[in-house]
DRENDO-1510 file (C-alpha; in Angstrom, 1 decimal, always signed):
<recs>
REC; n; res; u; v; w
REC; 1; MET; -6.0; +24.7; -58.3 .
REC; 2; ALA; -5.5; +24.1; -61.9 .
REC; 3; GLY; -3.1; +26.1; -64.3 .
REC; 4; ARG; -1.8; +28.0; -61.4 .
REC; 5; GLU; +2.2; +27.6; -60.6 .
REC; 6; PHE; +3.6; +27.7; -56.3 .
REC; 7; GLU; +6.9; +28.1; -55.1 .
REC; 8; LEU; +7.9; +24.8; -54.5 .
REC; 9; VAL; +9.5; +24.2; -51.1 .
REC; 10; ASP; +9.9; +20.6; -50.7 .
REC; 11; TYR; +9.4; +16.9; -52.0 .
REC; 12; ALA; +9.4; +14.2; -50.0 .
REC; 13; HIS; +7.9; +10.6; -49.4 .
REC; 14; THR; +5.4; +10.8; -46.7 .
REC; 15; TRP; +2.5; +9.1; -45.2 .
REC; 16; GLY; +3.6; +6.4; -47.9 .
REC; 17; GLU; +3.0; +8.5; -51.4 .
REC; 18; HIS; +5.4; +11.1; -52.5 .
REC; 19; LYS; +3.9; +15.0; -51.7 .
REC; 20; VAL; +4.9; +18.3; -52.5 .
REC; 21; PHE; +4.9; +20.8; -50.3 .
REC; 22; PHE; +4.6; +24.8; -50.6 .
REC; 23; LYS; +3.5; +28.1; -49.9 .
REC; 24; GLU; +0.5; +30.3; -51.5 .
REC; 25; PRO; +2.0; +33.7; -52.4 .
REC; 26; GLY; +1.9; +35.9; -49.8 .
REC; 27; GLU; +1.6; +33.7; -47.3 .
REC; 28; GLU; +3.8; +32.1; -44.9 .
REC; 29; ARG; +1.7; +28.6; -44.0 .
REC; 30; LEU; +3.3; +25.0; -45.8 .
REC; 31; ARG; +0.8; +23.4; -47.5 .
REC; 32; SER; +1.1; +19.6; -48.8 .
REC; 33; MET; -0.5; +18.0; -51.7 .
REC; 34; PRO; +0.2; +14.1; -53.4 .
REC; 35; ALA; +2.8; +14.7; -56.0 .
REC; 36; SER; +0.9; +12.8; -58.3 .
REC; 37; TRP; -1.5; +15.2; -58.4 .
REC; 38; THR; +1.1; +17.5; -60.0 .
REC; 39; ASP; +3.5; +17.9; -63.1 .
REC; 40; VAL; +6.9; +17.7; -60.3 .
REC; 41; GLU; +7.3; +14.4; -61.1 .
REC; 42; GLY; +6.6; +14.3; -65.5 .
REC; 43; PRO; +3.9; +12.5; -67.5 .
REC; 44; ASP; +3.1; +8.8; -66.1 .
REC; 45; PRO; +5.3; +6.7; -67.9 .
REC; 46; PHE; +1.9; +4.2; -67.9 .
REC; 47; LEU; -0.5; +6.6; -68.9 .
REC; 48; THR; +2.2; +7.9; -71.9 .
REC; 49; VAL; +2.8; +3.9; -72.7 .
REC; 50; ALA; -1.2; +2.8; -72.1 .
REC; 51; ALA; -2.2; +6.0; -74.6 .
REC; 52; GLY; -5.3; +5.8; -73.6 .
REC; 53; ARG; -5.5; +1.9; -74.1 .
REC; 54; ALA; -5.9; +0.8; -70.4 .
REC; 55; LEU; -7.9; +2.0; -67.9 .
REC; 56; PHE; -6.1; -0.1; -65.1 .
REC; 57; ARG; -2.5; -0.7; -64.0 .
REC; 58; VAL; -2.1; -4.4; -63.4 .
REC; 59; GLU; -0.3; -3.4; -59.7 .
REC; 60; ASP; -3.9; -1.9; -59.2 .
REC; 61; LEU; -5.8; -4.6; -60.3 .
REC; 62; VAL; -3.8; -7.0; -58.0 .
REC; 63; SER; -4.5; -4.5; -54.7 .
REC; 64; LEU; -8.5; -4.2; -55.6 .
REC; 65; ALA; -8.7; -8.3; -55.9 .
REC; 66; ALA; -7.1; -9.0; -52.7 .
REC; 67; GLY; -9.3; -6.3; -51.0 .
REC; 68; LEU; -11.9; -7.7; -52.4 .
REC; 69; ARG; -11.3; -11.5; -51.5 .
REC; 70; GLU; -10.3; -9.8; -47.6 .
REC; 71; LEU; -13.9; -8.2; -47.9 .
REC; 72; LYS; -15.3; -11.2; -49.3 .
REC; 73; ALA; -13.7; -13.5; -46.4 .
REC; 74; LYS; -14.4; -11.0; -43.2 .
REC; 75; ARG; -18.5; -11.6; -44.9 .
REC; 76; ARG; -18.5; -15.3; -45.0 .
REC; 77; LYS; -17.4; -14.9; -41.2 .
REC; 78; ALA; -19.8; -12.6; -40.1 .
REC; 79; ASN; -22.3; -14.8; -41.9 .
REC; 80; SER; -21.4; -18.5; -40.3 .
REC; 81; ALA; -21.4; -16.4; -37.2 .
REC; 82; ALA; -24.9; -15.0; -37.4 .
REC; 83; SER; -26.0; -18.2; -39.1 .
REC; 84; VAL; -25.3; -20.3; -35.9 .
REC; 85; ARG; -28.3; -20.8; -32.7 .
REC; 86; ARG; -28.5; -21.8; -29.4 .
REC; 87; ILE; -29.5; -24.4; -28.7 .
REC; 88; THR; -31.2; -24.0; -25.2 .
REC; 89; PRO; -32.1; -27.4; -23.3 .
</recs>
């Protein structure tokens, strides 16, 4: 879809992200995609300021760390449950 232009029908916040709604020429079906995949929001301020010097946003790294902690805790819980042996008389 790169380089193609579509008529913007709507721009809304749905399912936790901003989306654009559009129709392809000659079709009646309404389609959508994340607004971040388009130029409707303009250039990303972080990417503009970082100018290639920062690969990750701080909030994305914090979110990743939280997810890894959660995964580690689940794995630890599963391993501790698997290591308990049944004692038979």
